[in-house]
C-alpha positions as CSV (number, residue, x, y, z in Angstrom):
1,M,-39.9,-10.8,3.2
2,D,-39.5,-12.2,6.4
3,A,-36.0,-12.9,7.9
4,Y,-34.9,-16.0,10.0
5,K,-31.2,-16.3,11.4
6,K,-29.8,-19.6,12.7
7,Y,-26.3,-20.1,13.7
8,L,-24.5,-23.5,12.6
9,T,-21.1,-24.9,13.3
10,I,-19.8,-26.6,9.8
11,S,-19.5,-30.2,10.3
12,D,-19.2,-31.3,6.8
13,Q,-17.8,-29.1,4.0
14,K,-20.1,-30.4,1.6
15,Q,-23.5,-29.8,2.9
16,I,-25.3,-27.8,5.7
17,V,-28.5,-29.3,7.0
18,L,-31.2,-26.6,7.9
19,S,-33.7,-28.2,10.3
20,N,-37.0,-27.0,12.2
21,L,-37.5,-23.8,9.8
22,P,-40.6,-21.7,10.0
23,F,-41.4,-21.8,6.5
24,S,-44.0,-23.9,4.5
25,P,-43.3,-26.4,2.1
26,G,-42.9,-25.1,-1.5
27,Q,-42.2,-21.6,-0.1
28,Q,-39.2,-19.9,-2.0
29,V,-36.4,-18.4,0.3
30,E,-33.2,-16.8,-0.3
31,I,-30.3,-18.1,1.5
32,I,-27.2,-16.1,2.5
33,I,-24.1,-17.7,4.2
34,I,-22.0,-15.4,6.2
35,A,-18.8,-16.9,7.7
36,E,-18.0,-15.7,11.2
37,N,-14.4,-14.1,11.2
38,P,-12.1,-14.7,14.1
39,P,-12.1,-11.7,16.6
40,T,-9.8,-8.9,15.4
41,E,-8.9,-8.0,19.0
42,N,-6.8,-11.3,19.0
43,L,-5.1,-10.4,15.6
44,T,-4.6,-6.7,16.9
45,S,-2.8,-8.0,20.2
46,R,-0.6,-10.6,18.2
47,F,0.4,-8.1,16.2
48,K,1.2,-5.6,19.0
49,K,3.4,-8.3,20.6
50,L,5.0,-9.0,17.1
51,L,5.8,-5.4,17.1
52,K,7.4,-5.1,20.6
53,E,9.4,-8.4,20.1
54,T,10.7,-6.9,16.5
55,Q,11.7,-3.4,18.2
56,A,13.6,-5.7,21.3
57,L,15.8,-7.1,18.6
58,H,17.8,-4.2,18.3
59,E,17.7,-2.5,21.7
60,E,21.3,-3.6,22.5
61,S,22.6,-2.2,19.2
62,P,20.3,0.1,18.0
63,L,20.2,1.1,14.4
64,S,21.2,4.9,13.3
65,E,19.1,6.9,11.0
66,E,22.2,6.7,8.8
67,D,22.5,2.9,8.8
68,I,18.7,2.6,7.9
69,Q,19.4,5.1,5.0
70,T,22.4,2.9,3.9
71,E,20.4,-0.3,3.7
72,I,17.7,1.5,1.9
73,D,20.1,2.9,-0.6
74,A,21.7,-0.5,-1.2
75,Y,18.3,-1.9,-1.7
76,R,17.3,0.5,-4.3
77,R,20.7,-0.3,-6.5
78,G,19.8,-3.9,-6.3
79,E,22.7,-5.0,-3.8
């Protein structure tokens, strides 16, 4: 089985047009479409930034372990 790879940018979500293919008319082919995912590095850096921002919220008045446990206990009691 020969493999042929072609990259396209979707312009119409209802159809994909493939042209100038190296196959003969009537030749049966299998088509697999794989969408490119956004770079995970960008997501990772955004997540790290969010963590830093979240941690900075309590810099001036940090929560103690006791405060955290009190919140957990209240949540578990349904309060």
